[in-house]
ROSE-4610 file (N, C-alpha, C; in Angstrom, 1 decimal, always signed):
// ROSE-4610
residu = [M/M/M/E/E/E/I/I/I/R/R/R/L/L/L/N/N/N/K/K/K/F/F/F/I/I/I/S/S/S/Q/Q/Q/A/A/A/G/G/G/I/I/I/A/A/A/S/S/S/R/R/R/R/R/R/E/E/E/A/A/A/D/D/D/R/R/R/M/M/M/I/I/I/T/T/T/E/E/E/G/G/G/R/R/R/V/V/V/T/T/T/V/V/V/N/N/N/G/G/G/E/E/E/V/V/V/I/I/I/Q/Q/Q/I/I/I/L/L/L/G/G/G/F/F/F/K/K/K/I/I/I/D/D/D/D/D/D/E/E/E/K/K/K/D/D/D/R/R/R/V/V/V/E/E/E/V/V/V/N/N/N/G/G/G/R/R/R/R/R/R/V/V/V/K/K/K/I/I/I/E/E/E/E/E/E/G/G/G/L/L/L/V/V/V/Y/Y/Y/L/L/L/M/M/M/L/L/L/N/N/N/K/K/K/P/P/P/S/S/S/G/G/G/Y/Y/Y/L/L/L/V/V/V/S/S/S/L/L/L/K/K/K/D/D/D/P/P/P/L/L/L/R/R/R/R/R/R/P/P/P/T/T/T/I/I/I/R/R/R/D/D/D/L/L/L/L/L/L/T/T/T/S/S/S/I/I/I/K/K/K/R/R/R/R/R/R/V/V/V/F/F/F/P/P/P/V/V/V/G/G/G/R/R/R/L/L/L/D/D/D/Y/Y/Y/N/N/N/S/S/S/E/E/E/G/G/G/L/L/L/L/L/L/L/L/L/L/L/L/T/T/T/N/N/N/D/D/D/G/G/G/E/E/E/L/L/L/A/A/A/Y/Y/Y/R/R/R/L/L/L/T/T/T/H/H/H/P/P/P/R/R/R/F/F/F/K/K/K/I/I/I/K/K/K/K/K/K/V/V/V/Y/Y/Y/L/L/L/V/V/V/K/K/K/V/V/V/K/K/K/G/G/G/E/E/E/S/S/S/D/D/D/S/S/S/S/S/S/K/K/K/L/L/L/S/S/S/K/K/K/L/L/L/K/K/K/K/K/K/G/G/G/I/I/I/F/F/F/L/L/L/D/D/D/G/G/G/K/K/K/K/K/K/T/T/T/A/A/A/P/P/P/A/A/A/K/K/K/I/I/I/V/V/V/P/P/P/L/L/L/E/E/E/V/V/V/S/S/S/K/K/K/K/K/K/K/K/K/T/T/T/V/V/V/L/L/L/R/R/R/V/V/V/E/E/E/I/I/I/Y/Y/Y/E/E/E/G/G/G/R/R/R/K/K/K/R/R/R/E/E/E/I/I/I/R/R/R/R/R/R/M/M/M/F/F/F/E/E/E/A/A/A/I/I/I/G/G/G/H/H/H/M/M/M/V/V/V/V/V/V/G/G/G/L/L/L/Q/Q/Q/R/R/R/I/I/I/K/K/K/F/F/F/D/D/D/G/G/G/L/L/L/S/S/S/L/L/L/G/G/G/N/N/N/L/L/L/K/K/K/G/G/G/G/G/G/Q/Q/Q/W/W/W/R/R/R/Y/Y/Y/L/L/L/T/T/T/R/R/R/K/K/K/E/E/E/I/I/I/D/D/D/I/I/I/L/L/L/K/K/K/R/R/R/K/K/K/V/V/V/S/S/S/Q/Q/Q/K/K/K]
num = [1/1/1/2/2/2/3/3/3/4/4/4/5/5/5/6/6/6/7/7/7/8/8/8/9/9/9/10/10/10/11/11/11/12/12/12/13/13/13/14/14/14/15/15/15/16/16/16/17/17/17/18/18/18/19/19/19/20/20/20/21/21/21/22/22/22/23/23/23/24/24/24/25/25/25/26/26/26/27/27/27/28/28/28/29/29/29/30/30/30/31/31/31/32/32/32/33/33/33/34/34/34/35/35/35/36/36/36/37/37/37/38/38/38/39/39/39/40/40/40/41/41/41/42/42/42/43/43/43/44/44/44/45/45/45/46/46/46/47/47/47/48/48/48/49/49/49/50/50/50/51/51/51/52/52/52/53/53/53/54/54/54/55/55/55/56/56/56/57/57/57/58/58/58/59/59/59/60/60/60/61/61/61/62/62/62/63/63/63/64/64/64/65/65/65/66/66/66/67/67/67/68/68/68/69/69/69/70/70/70/71/71/71/72/72/72/73/73/73/74/74/74/75/75/75/76/76/76/77/77/77/78/78/78/79/79/79/80/80/80/81/81/81/82/82/82/83/83/83/84/84/84/85/85/85/86/86/86/87/87/87/88/88/88/89/89/89/90/90/90/91/91/91/92/92/92/93/93/93/94/94/94/95/95/95/96/96/96/97/97/97/98/98/98/99/99/99/100/100/100/101/101/101/102/102/102/103/103/103/104/104/104/105/105/105/106/106/106/107/107/107/108/108/108/109/109/109/110/110/110/111/111/111/112/112/112/113/113/113/114/114/114/115/115/115/116/116/116/117/117/117/118/118/118/119/119/119/120/120/120/121/121/121/122/122/122/123/123/123/124/124/124/125/125/125/126/126/126/127/127/127/128/128/128/129/129/129/130/130/130/131/131/131/132/132/132/133/133/133/134/134/134/135/135/135/136/136/136/137/137/137/138/138/138/139/139/139/140/140/140/141/141/141/142/142/142/143/143/143/144/144/144/145/145/145/146/146/146/147/147/147/148/148/148/149/149/149/150/150/150/151/151/151/152/152/152/153/153/153/154/154/154/155/155/155/156/156/156/157/157/157/158/158/158/159/159/159/160/160/160/161/161/161/162/162/162/163/163/163/164/164/164/165/165/165/166/166/166/167/167/167/168/168/168/169/169/169/170/170/170/171/171/171/172/172/172/173/173/173/174/174/174/175/175/175/176/176/176/177/177/177/178/178/178/179/179/179/180/180/180/181/181/181/182/182/182/183/183/183/184/184/184/185/185/185/186/186/186/187/187/187/188/188/188/189/189/189/190/190/190/191/191/191/192/192/192/193/193/193/194/194/194/195/195/195/196/196/196/197/197/197/198/198/198/199/199/199/200/200/200/201/201/201/202/202/202/203/203/203/204/204/204/205/205/205/206/206/206/207/207/207/208/208/208/209/209/209/210/210/210/211/211/211/212/212/212/213/213/213/214/214/214/215/215/215/216/216/216/217/217/217/218/218/218/219/219/219/220/220/220/221/221/221/222/222/222/223/223/223/224/224/224/225/225/225/226/226/226/227/227/227/228/228/228/229/229/229/230/230/230/231/231/231/232/232/232/233/233/233/234/234/234/235/235/235/236/236/236/237/237/237/238/238/238/239/239/239/240/240/240/241/241/241]
x = [+19.1/+20.3/+20.9/+21.4/+22.0/+23.4/+23.6/+24.9/+25.2/+26.5/+26.9/+26.5/+26.1/+25.6/+26.7/+27.9/+29.0/+29.3/+29.2/+29.5/+28.4/+27.1/+26.0/+26.2/+26.6/+26.8/+27.9/+29.0/+30.1/+29.7/+29.0/+28.6/+27.7/+27.0/+26.1/+26.8/+28.1/+29.0/+28.9/+28.4/+28.3/+29.7/+30.4/+31.7/+32.4/+33.7/+34.4/+33.9/+34.2/+33.7/+34.2/+35.4/+36.0/+35.2/+34.9/+34.1/+32.7/+32.2/+30.8/+30.7/+31.8/+31.8/+31.8/+32.5/+32.5/+31.1/+30.4/+29.1/+28.1/+28.3/+27.5/+27.7/+28.9/+29.2/+28.8/+28.7/+28.3/+26.8/+26.1/+24.6/+24.0/+24.6/+24.1/+23.4/+23.3/+22.7/+21.5/+20.4/+19.2/+18.8/+18.2/+17.7/+16.2/+15.3/+13.9/+13.5/+14.1/+13.8/+14.5/+15.3/+16.0/+17.5/+18.0/+19.4/+20.2/+21.2/+22.0/+23.5/+24.0/+25.4/+26.3/+25.8/+26.5/+27.4/+28.7/+29.5/+29.3/+29.2/+29.0/+27.5/+26.7/+25.2/+24.9/+24.0/+23.6/+22.2/+22.0/+20.6/+20.2/+19.0/+18.5/+18.5/+19.4/+19.5/+18.3/+17.4/+16.2/+15.0/+15.0/+13.8/+14.0/+15.2/+15.4/+15.6/+15.2/+15.3/+16.5/+17.5/+18.7/+18.8/+19.0/+19.2/+20.5/+21.2/+22.4/+22.1/+22.2/+21.9/+20.5/+19.6/+18.2/+17.9/+18.8/+18.6/+18.7/+17.7/+17.7/+18.9/+19.4/+20.6/+20.2/+20.6/+20.3/+21.5/+21.6/+22.7/+22.2/+22.9/+22.5/+23.4/+22.9/+23.7/+24.6/+25.7/+26.5/+27.8/+28.7/+29.9/+30.9/+31.6/+32.5/+33.9/+34.9/+36.3/+37.1/+37.9/+38.6/+40.1/+40.9/+42.3/+42.6/+43.1/+43.4/+44.9/+45.5/+46.9/+46.8/+46.8/+46.6/+47.8/+47.6/+48.7/+48.9/+50.1/+50.4/+49.5/+49.1/+48.3/+46.8/+46.4/+45.0/+44.8/+43.8/+43.5/+42.8/+43.1/+42.4/+41.2/+40.2/+38.9/+37.9/+36.6/+35.5/+35.1/+35.5/+35.2/+36.2/+36.3/+37.2/+36.7/+36.5/+35.9/+36.8/+38.1/+38.9/+38.9/+38.1/+38.0/+39.3/+40.1/+41.3/+40.9/+41.7/+41.4/+41.3/+40.3/+40.2/+40.2/+40.3/+40.2/+38.9/+37.9/+36.5/+36.5/+37.4/+37.5/+38.0/+38.6/+39.1/+38.2/+37.1/+36.1/+34.7/+34.7/+33.4/+32.4/+32.9/+32.1/+31.6/+32.0/+31.6/+30.3/+29.2/+27.9/+27.7/+28.3/+28.1/+29.2/+28.8/+29.7/+30.8/+32.0/+33.1/+34.0/+34.7/+35.6/+37.0/+38.0/+39.4/+39.7/+40.6/+41.1/+42.5/+42.5/+43.7/+43.9/+45.1/+45.4/+46.7/+46.8/+48.1/+48.0/+49.0/+48.9/+48.9/+48.6/+48.4/+49.5/+50.7/+51.9/+52.4/+51.8/+52.2/+51.3/+51.8/+51.1/+51.1/+50.4/+50.5/+49.2/+49.4/+48.2/+47.3/+46.1/+45.0/+43.8/+43.4/+42.2/+40.9/+39.8/+38.5/+37.4/+36.5/+35.4/+34.2/+33.1/+32.0/+31.8/+32.7/+32.7/+33.4/+32.6/+33.2/+33.9/+33.4/+34.1/+35.5/+35.6/+36.9/+37.9/+37.4/+38.2/+38.7/+37.8/+38.2/+39.4/+39.2/+40.2/+41.6/+41.5/+42.7/+43.5/+42.9/+43.6/+43.9/+43.4/+43.7/+45.1/+45.9/+47.3/+47.4/+46.4/+46.6/+46.7/+46.2/+46.2/+47.5/+48.3/+49.7/+49.7/+48.8/+48.8/+50.0/+50.8/+52.1/+51.8/+52.4/+52.4/+53.9/+54.1/+55.5/+55.5/+56.6/+56.7/+58.1/+58.1/+59.4/+59.5/+60.6/+60.8/+62.1/+62.0/+63.1/+63.4/+64.6/+65.0/+66.2/+66.4/+67.5/+68.8/+69.8/+71.1/+71.4/+72.6/+73.0/+72.6/+72.0/+71.5/+72.6/+72.4/+73.3/+72.8/+73.6/+73.1/+72.8/+73.6/+73.3/+72.0/+71.7/+70.4/+69.2/+69.4/+68.4/+68.1/+69.2/+69.0/+68.0/+68.0/+67.0/+65.6/+65.3/+64.0/+63.6/+64.6/+64.4/+63.9/+64.4/+64.1/+62.9/+62.6/+61.4/+61.9/+61.3/+61.6/+60.4/+60.5/+59.4/+58.9/+57.6/+56.9/+55.7/+55.6/+54.5/+54.4/+55.5/+55.6/+55.3/+55.1/+54.8/+55.8/+56.3/+57.3/+56.7/+57.3/+56.8/+57.2/+56.4/+56.7/+58.0/+58.8/+60.0/+59.6/+60.5/+60.3/+61.4/+61.1/+62.1/+62.5/+63.8/+64.3/+65.5/+65.4/+66.4/+66.8/+68.0/+68.5/+68.5/+68.0/+68.0/+68.9/+69.1/+69.9/+70.4/+71.8/+72.4/+73.4/+73.2/+74.2/+74.2/+75.1/+75.3/+74.0/+73.4/+72.2/+70.9/+70.8/+69.5/+69.7/+68.7/+68.7/+67.3/+67.2/+65.9/+65.9/+64.8/+64.7/+63.4/+63.4/+62.2/+61.9/+60.7/+60.3/+59.0/+59.1/+57.9/+57.5/+56.2/+55.7/+54.2/+53.7/+52.3/+51.4/+52.1/+51.3/+50.8/+49.9/+49.4/+49.1/+50.0/+49.8/+49.9/+49.4/+49.4/+50.8/+51.1/+52.4/+53.6/+53.3/+54.3/+55.7/+55.7/+57.0/+57.8/+57.1/+57.7/+58.3/+57.5/+58.0/+59.1/+59.1/+60.2/+61.5/+61.5/+62.7/+63.2/+62.2/+62.5/+63.2/+62.8/+63.3/+64.8/+65.3/+66.7/+67.4/+66.8/+67.5/+67.4/+66.4/+66.3/+64.9/+64.9/+63.6/+63.1/+61.9/+61.3/+60.9/+61.3/+61.0/+60.1/+59.9/+59.1/+58.6/+57.3/+56.8/+55.7/+55.9/+54.9/+54.7/+53.4/+53.0/+52.9/+53.7/+53.7/+53.0/+52.8/+52.2/+51.3/+50.2/+49.3/+49.1/+50.0/+50.1/+50.3/+49.3/+49.6/+49.2/+48.8/+48.4/+49.4/+49.6/+50.5/+49.9/+50.5/+49.9/+49.9/+50.9/+51.0/+51.2/+50.4/+50.5/+49.5/+48.9/+47.9/+48.6/+48.3/+48.9/+48.3/+49.1/+48.7/+47.3/+46.4/+45.1/+44.1/+44.5/+43.6/+43.2/+42.1/+41.6/+41.0/+40.9/+40.2/+39.6/+38.6/+38.0/+39.0/+39.0/+39.8/+39.2/+40.0/+39.5/+39.0/+38.2/+37.7/+38.9/+39.9/+41.1/+41.7/+41.9/+42.5/+41.6/+40.3/+39.4/+39.5/+39.6/+39.7/+41.1/+42.1/+43.4/+43.3/+42.7/+42.6/+41.7/+40.7/+39.8/+40.4/+41.2/+41.9/+42.9/+43.6/+44.6/+44.0/+42.8/+42.3/+41.3/+40.9/+39.9/+40.6/+41.9/+42.6/+43.3/+43.0/+43.6/+42.5]
y = [-3.2/-3.8/-3.1/-3.8/-3.2/-2.6/-1.4/-0.7/+0.2/+0.3/+1.2/+2.7/+3.4/+4.8/+5.7/+5.5/+6.4/+6.1/+4.8/+4.4/+4.9/+4.9/+5.4/+6.9/+7.7/+9.1/+9.4/+8.5/+8.7/+8.4/+7.3/+6.9/+7.9/+8.7/+9.7/+11.0/+11.0/+12.1/+13.3/+13.1/+14.1/+14.4/+13.4/+13.5/+12.2/+12.2/+10.9/+10.2/+8.9/+8.1/+8.7/+9.2/+9.7/+11.0/+11.8/+13.0/+12.7/+11.7/+11.2/+10.8/+10.1/+9.7/+10.9/+11.9/+13.2/+13.8/+13.8/+14.3/+13.5/+12.2/+11.4/+11.7/+11.7/+11.9/+13.3/+14.3/+15.6/+15.8/+14.7/+14.7/+15.4/+15.4/+16.1/+15.2/+13.9/+12.9/+12.2/+12.1/+11.5/+10.3/+9.3/+8.2/+8.0/+8.2/+8.2/+9.2/+10.3/+11.4/+11.3/+10.2/+10.0/+10.3/+11.2/+11.5/+10.2/+9.9/+8.7/+9.2/+8.7/+9.1/+7.9/+6.8/+5.5/+5.2/+5.1/+4.7/+3.3/+2.9/+1.5/+1.2/+2.2/+2.0/+1.6/+0.7/+0.2/+0.6/+0.9/+1.2/+0.4/+0.4/-0.2/+0.9/+0.8/+1.9/+2.1/+1.1/+1.2/+1.7/+1.6/+1.9/+3.1/+3.2/+4.3/+5.6/+6.7/+8.0/+8.7/+9.0/+9.6/+11.1/+11.9/+13.3/+13.8/+14.7/+15.3/+16.8/+17.4/+18.8/+19.2/+18.2/+18.5/+18.3/+17.8/+17.6/+16.2/+15.7/+14.3/+13.9/+12.7/+12.2/+11.0/+11.1/+10.0/+9.7/+8.4/+8.0/+8.1/+9.0/+9.3/+8.5/+8.2/+7.6/+8.7/+8.3/+9.2/+9.6/+8.6/+8.9/+9.7/+10.6/+11.5/+11.3/+11.2/+11.0/+12.0/+12.9/+13.9/+13.9/+14.4/+14.7/+16.2/+16.9/+18.3/+18.5/+19.4/+19.8/+21.1/+20.9/+22.0/+23.0/+24.3/+25.3/+25.6/+26.2/+26.8/+28.0/+28.2/+29.3/+29.0/+27.7/+27.4/+26.4/+26.6/+25.7/+24.4/+23.3/+22.0/+22.0/+22.8/+22.9/+23.4/+23.2/+23.7/+25.1/+25.5/+26.9/+27.3/+28.6/+29.2/+30.4/+30.5/+31.6/+32.9/+32.7/+33.9/+34.3/+33.6/+34.0/+33.9/+32.9/+32.7/+31.8/+31.8/+30.9/+29.4/+28.7/+27.3/+26.5/+25.2/+24.4/+24.5/+24.9/+25.0/+26.1/+27.1/+28.1/+27.6/+26.5/+25.9/+24.8/+24.6/+23.5/+24.1/+25.3/+26.0/+25.3/+24.5/+23.8/+22.5/+22.0/+20.8/+21.0/+20.3/+20.5/+19.7/+18.5/+17.6/+18.0/+17.8/+18.0/+16.9/+17.3/+16.3/+16.8/+15.9/+16.3/+15.7/+16.3/+15.8/+14.5/+13.8/+12.5/+12.9/+13.0/+13.4/+14.9/+15.4/+16.8/+17.2/+18.5/+19.1/+20.5/+20.9/+22.2/+23.4/+24.5/+25.8/+26.1/+25.9/+26.2/+25.1/+23.9/+22.8/+22.7/+21.9/+21.8/+20.4/+20.2/+18.9/+18.1/+16.8/+15.9/+15.7/+16.1/+15.9/+15.2/+14.2/+13.5/+14.0/+14.1/+14.5/+13.5/+13.2/+12.3/+12.5/+11.9/+11.8/+10.4/+9.5/+8.1/+8.0/+8.2/+8.3/+7.0/+5.8/+4.6/+4.5/+4.8/+4.8/+5.8/+7.0/+8.0/+7.6/+7.0/+6.5/+5.4/+4.5/+3.5/+4.0/+5.0/+5.5/+6.3/+6.8/+7.6/+6.9/+5.7/+4.9/+4.3/+4.5/+4.0/+2.5/+1.7/+0.2/-0.3/+0.6/+0.2/+0.6/+1.4/+1.7/+2.2/+3.2/+3.8/+4.8/+4.5/+5.3/+6.6/+7.7/+9.0/+9.4/+10.0/+10.5/+12.0/+12.6/+14.0/+14.5/+15.6/+16.3/+17.4/+17.2/+18.1/+18.9/+20.2/+21.1/+21.7/+21.5/+22.0/+22.9/+23.8/+24.7/+23.9/+24.3/+23.7/+22.3/+21.8/+20.5/+19.4/+18.4/+17.3/+16.5/+15.9/+15.1/+13.7/+12.8/+11.4/+10.7/+11.1/+10.5/+10.9/+12.2/+12.7/+12.1/+12.0/+11.4/+10.0/+9.3/+7.9/+7.7/+8.8/+8.8/+8.8/+9.6/+9.7/+8.3/+7.7/+6.4/+5.4/+5.5/+4.5/+4.9/+6.2/+6.7/+7.5/+8.6/+9.4/+9.7/+10.2/+10.4/+11.9/+12.0/+13.2/+13.1/+14.0/+14.0/+12.7/+12.1/+10.8/+9.6/+9.7/+8.6/+8.5/+7.3/+7.1/+7.2/+7.9/+7.9/+6.6/+6.2/+5.0/+5.3/+4.3/+4.4/+5.1/+6.1/+6.8/+6.4/+6.4/+6.2/+7.5/+7.8/+9.2/+9.0/+9.7/+9.7/+11.1/+11.6/+12.9/+13.0/+14.1/+14.3/+15.4/+16.4/+17.5/+18.1/+18.2/+18.6/+19.7/+20.8/+21.9/+22.5/+23.4/+24.0/+24.9/+25.4/+26.3/+25.5/+24.4/+23.7/+22.2/+21.4/+20.0/+19.6/+18.9/+18.4/+16.9/+16.4/+15.0/+14.4/+13.1/+12.4/+11.6/+11.9/+11.2/+10.4/+9.2/+8.3/+7.9/+8.2/+7.8/+7.2/+6.6/+6.2/+6.7/+7.4/+8.0/+9.4/+10.0/+11.3/+12.2/+12.2/+13.1/+14.6/+15.4/+16.9/+17.4/+18.0/+18.6/+17.6/+16.4/+15.3/+15.5/+15.7/+15.8/+17.1/+18.2/+19.4/+19.3/+18.6/+18.4/+17.4/+16.4/+15.4/+16.1/+16.9/+17.6/+18.7/+19.4/+20.4/+19.7/+18.5/+17.7/+17.4/+17.3/+17.0/+18.3/+19.5/+20.7/+21.2/+20.7/+21.2/+21.9/+23.1/+23.8/+23.5/+23.1/+22.8/+24.1/+24.4/+25.6/+25.3/+24.0/+23.6/+22.2/+22.0/+20.6/+20.3/+19.3/+19.0/+17.5/+17.1/+15.7/+15.4/+14.4/+14.0/+12.7/+11.9/+10.6/+10.2/+9.6/+9.0/+7.5/+6.7/+5.3/+5.1/+4.5/+4.3/+5.5/+6.6/+7.7/+8.8/+9.5/+10.7/+11.8/+13.0/+14.3/+14.3/+13.7/+13.8/+15.2/+15.6/+17.0/+18.0/+17.6/+18.4/+19.6/+20.8/+22.0/+22.5/+23.3/+23.9/+24.6/+24.2/+24.8/+24.1/+23.2/+22.4/+21.1/+20.6/+19.3/+18.5/+17.2/+16.3/+15.1/+14.5/+13.3/+12.1/+11.2/+10.0/+9.1/+8.3/+7.3/+6.1/+5.3/+4.1/+3.2/+3.2/+2.4/+2.9/+4.2/+4.7/+4.5/+4.6/+4.3/+2.8/+1.9/+0.5/+0.2/+0.9/+0.7/+1.1/+2.2/+2.6/+1.6/+1.2/+0.3/-1.1/-1.5/-2.8/-2.7/-1.5/-1.4/-1.5/-1.1/-1.1/-2.3/-3.0/-4.1/-5.4/-5.4/-6.7/-6.9/-5.9/-5.9/-5.8]
z = [+58.3/+58.7/+59.9/+60.9/+62.0/+61.7/+62.2/+61.9/+63.1/+63.4/+64.4/+64.1/+65.1/+64.9/+64.3/+64.8/+64.3/+62.8/+62.5/+61.1/+60.2/+60.6/+59.8/+59.6/+60.6/+60.4/+59.5/+59.6/+58.7/+57.2/+57.0/+55.6/+55.0/+55.9/+55.4/+55.0/+55.2/+54.8/+55.8/+57.0/+58.0/+58.7/+59.0/+59.7/+59.6/+60.0/+60.2/+61.4/+61.5/+62.6/+63.9/+63.9/+65.2/+65.6/+64.6/+64.8/+65.2/+64.6/+65.0/+66.4/+66.9/+68.3/+69.2/+68.8/+69.6/+69.7/+68.5/+68.4/+69.3/+69.4/+70.2/+71.7/+72.1/+73.5/+74.0/+73.0/+73.3/+73.4/+73.1/+73.1/+71.9/+70.8/+69.6/+68.7/+69.0/+68.1/+68.8/+68.1/+68.6/+67.6/+68.2/+67.4/+67.8/+66.9/+67.1/+68.2/+68.2/+69.2/+70.5/+70.8/+72.0/+71.9/+72.8/+72.7/+73.1/+72.2/+72.4/+72.7/+73.8/+74.2/+74.4/+73.9/+74.1/+72.8/+73.0/+71.9/+71.6/+70.3/+69.9/+69.8/+70.0/+69.9/+68.4/+68.3/+66.9/+66.6/+65.3/+64.8/+63.6/+63.3/+62.1/+61.0/+60.0/+59.1/+58.2/+58.2/+57.3/+58.0/+59.4/+60.2/+61.1/+61.7/+62.7/+62.1/+62.8/+62.4/+63.2/+62.5/+63.1/+62.8/+63.8/+63.7/+64.3/+63.7/+64.2/+64.3/+65.5/+65.7/+65.2/+65.4/+65.0/+63.5/+62.7/+61.3/+60.9/+60.1/+59.7/+58.9/+59.2/+58.5/+57.7/+56.4/+55.5/+54.7/+54.3/+53.4/+52.0/+51.3/+49.9/+48.9/+47.8/+46.7/+46.1/+45.6/+44.9/+45.7/+45.9/+46.6/+45.7/+46.3/+45.6/+46.1/+45.2/+45.6/+44.8/+45.5/+44.9/+45.3/+44.4/+44.8/+44.6/+45.6/+45.5/+45.7/+44.9/+45.1/+46.0/+47.3/+48.2/+48.1/+47.9/+48.0/+49.5/+49.7/+51.0/+51.3/+52.5/+52.8/+52.8/+52.9/+53.0/+54.1/+54.9/+56.0/+55.5/+56.0/+55.6/+56.5/+56.2/+56.9/+55.9/+56.3/+55.4/+55.8/+57.0/+57.4/+58.5/+58.6/+59.6/+60.2/+61.6/+62.2/+62.0/+61.7/+61.5/+60.0/+59.2/+57.8/+57.0/+57.4/+56.6/+55.4/+54.3/+53.2/+53.6/+53.1/+53.4/+52.1/+52.1/+50.9/+50.3/+51.0/+50.5/+49.4/+49.5/+48.5/+47.2/+47.2/+46.0/+45.4/+46.0/+45.6/+45.4/+44.9/+44.8/+43.8/+42.8/+41.9/+42.3/+43.5/+44.1/+44.8/+44.4/+45.0/+46.3/+46.3/+47.5/+48.5/+49.8/+50.9/+51.0/+50.9/+51.1/+52.2/+52.8/+53.9/+53.7/+54.2/+53.9/+54.6/+53.9/+54.5/+55.1/+56.4/+57.1/+57.0/+57.1/+57.2/+56.6/+56.2/+55.8/+56.5/+57.2/+57.9/+57.0/+57.6/+56.8/+55.8/+56.2/+55.3/+54.5/+54.6/+53.8/+52.5/+51.6/+50.3/+49.8/+48.7/+48.1/+48.1/+47.9/+47.7/+48.9/+48.7/+49.7/+49.1/+49.7/+49.3/+50.0/+49.3/+49.9/+49.5/+50.3/+50.0/+50.9/+50.5/+51.4/+51.8/+51.5/+51.9/+53.3/+54.3/+55.7/+56.1/+55.7/+56.1/+55.5/+54.2/+53.6/+54.2/+54.4/+55.1/+56.4/+57.2/+58.5/+58.4/+57.5/+57.3/+56.8/+55.9/+55.3/+56.3/+57.4/+58.4/+59.6/+59.8/+61.0/+60.9/+61.9/+61.9/+61.6/+62.0/+61.9/+60.5/+59.5/+58.1/+57.4/+58.1/+57.7/+56.2/+55.9/+54.6/+54.5/+53.5/+53.3/+52.7/+53.2/+52.6/+52.4/+51.2/+50.9/+50.7/+51.3/+51.3/+50.8/+50.2/+50.0/+51.1/+51.8/+53.0/+52.8/+52.9/+52.8/+54.2/+54.7/+56.0/+55.9/+56.9/+56.9/+57.3/+56.7/+57.0/+56.4/+56.7/+56.2/+57.1/+56.5/+57.3/+57.9/+59.1/+59.8/+59.8/+59.2/+59.1/+60.4/+61.4/+62.8/+63.3/+63.1/+63.5/+62.8/+61.4/+60.6/+61.0/+61.4/+61.8/+63.0/+63.9/+65.0/+64.5/+63.5/+62.9/+62.2/+61.6/+61.0/+62.0/+63.2/+64.2/+65.0/+65.0/+65.8/+67.0/+67.3/+68.4/+69.2/+70.4/+71.3/+71.1/+70.8/+70.8/+71.7/+72.7/+73.6/+74.3/+74.6/+75.4/+74.6/+73.3/+72.4/+71.3/+71.0/+70.0/+68.6/+67.7/+66.3/+65.6/+64.6/+63.8/+63.0/+62.7/+61.9/+60.6/+60.2/+58.9/+57.9/+56.6/+55.6/+55.1/+55.1/+54.8/+53.8/+52.7/+51.7/+51.3/+51.6/+51.2/+49.7/+49.1/+47.7/+47.2/+48.1/+47.8/+49.1/+49.2/+50.5/+50.3/+51.0/+51.0/+52.4/+52.6/+54.0/+54.3/+53.3/+53.5/+53.7/+52.9/+53.0/+52.6/+53.0/+52.6/+52.2/+51.1/+50.6/+50.8/+51.4/+51.7/+51.2/+50.9/+50.6/+51.9/+52.4/+53.7/+53.6/+54.0/+53.9/+55.4/+55.7/+57.0/+56.8/+57.8/+57.7/+58.8/+59.8/+60.8/+60.3/+61.1/+60.7/+61.9/+62.8/+64.0/+63.5/+64.3/+64.0/+63.9/+62.7/+62.5/+62.7/+62.5/+62.9/+62.2/+60.9/+60.2/+60.7/+60.8/+61.3/+62.7/+63.5/+64.9/+65.0/+64.1/+64.1/+63.8/+62.7/+62.3/+63.3/+63.9/+64.9/+66.1/+66.4/+67.6/+67.4/+66.1/+65.9/+65.4/+65.6/+65.3/+63.9/+63.1/+61.7/+61.6/+61.2/+60.9/+59.5/+59.4/+58.1/+57.5/+56.2/+55.5/+54.3/+54.0/+52.9/+53.0/+52.8/+53.0/+52.0/+51.2/+50.1/+50.1/+50.2/+50.1/+48.6/+48.2/+46.7/+46.4/+47.5/+47.2/+48.4/+48.1/+49.2/+48.8/+49.4/+49.1/+47.6/+46.8/+45.4/+44.5/+45.1/+44.3/+44.3/+43.2/+43.1/+42.4/+42.6/+42.0/+40.5/+39.9/+38.5/+38.0/+37.0/+36.5/+37.1/+38.2/+38.9/+39.5/+39.1/+39.6/+40.9/+41.6/+42.9/+42.8/+43.7/+43.7/+42.8/+42.0/+41.1/+41.8/+41.3/+41.8/+40.7/+40.9/+39.9/+40.7/+40.0/+40.5/+40.4/+41.4/+41.3/+40.2/+39.6/+38.6/+39.3/+38.6/+39.2/+39.7/+38.9/+39.3/+40.6/+40.7/+41.9/+43.2/+43.0/+44.1/+44.5/+43.6/+43.9/+44.6/+44.2/+44.8/+46.3/+46.6/+48.0/+48.8/+48.2/+48.9/+49.2/+48.2/+48.4/+49.5/+49.7/+50.7/+52.1/+52.3/+53.6/+53.9/+52.9/+53.0/+53.3/+53.2/+53.3/+54.7/+55.6/+56.9/+58.0]
C-alpha cells in the first residue's frame, strides 16, 4: 500500500511526522538505499526498504498508550546531554519506545500522554484538531479582570496571535491567584509567556485534563496504560475532522 514516508516513519514509532520531515530534509532517510529528501515522498510499505540513520524501519504490532503524571523537575525528553532527569527515568519498566504527545516544560507538572502511535500523536498535537487542554495556573499577585480579558481574546506572541483562552479564577488574594485555564494550542511555554505578557509571573502550572481524559487518582511520578475506552475517545476526536 502506498503511504507517505513521514507517516510510515511515524507509525513505526521512530518520531512524530514533524520530526520525520526534519529527518528527511537532513538526508538521514533512505528508501531502497537511496537518500530521499523530498517531503511528501510516497513508498510501498510492503515492498520498499526504509532506513533512518542506517537502521531498518519496520512497523511492528503492539501500539502502546500511556498517561503519566509528570512531576516538576523532569524534562519531557527521552535523553538529555546535560544528564538532567527526564521522563524516561519514570518509565523504566516500559520495554517499547514511546514518545510524548506534546510537551510540558521542566518546571510544569501534570497529565502527559505517551505513545508509539505516531499518527495519533501527530493529530492530537496539530492545532487544526483543537484538542482542549486544561491547566491549574498559580500566578503571583491578584489577578486583574481587564488583563485576563486580553488573554481570553488572544494576544500576540512572537508576532502571532494566540487562540482565545477560557480562564476562570478559582482563588484570588493579594499574594497569589489560582486560575483554571483552557487552551487548545501548544506553543512552547505558551501559558507562562501569556501571563508574563500581562504582568503575572507563573509560579505553578499543572495540566489536569487532556480533552476528555483526566488524571484522576494518578499520583505524581506514576503512570498507567490508557483504557480501550480512553483510546477510542481520543481517536474519535481527531478522526471526525
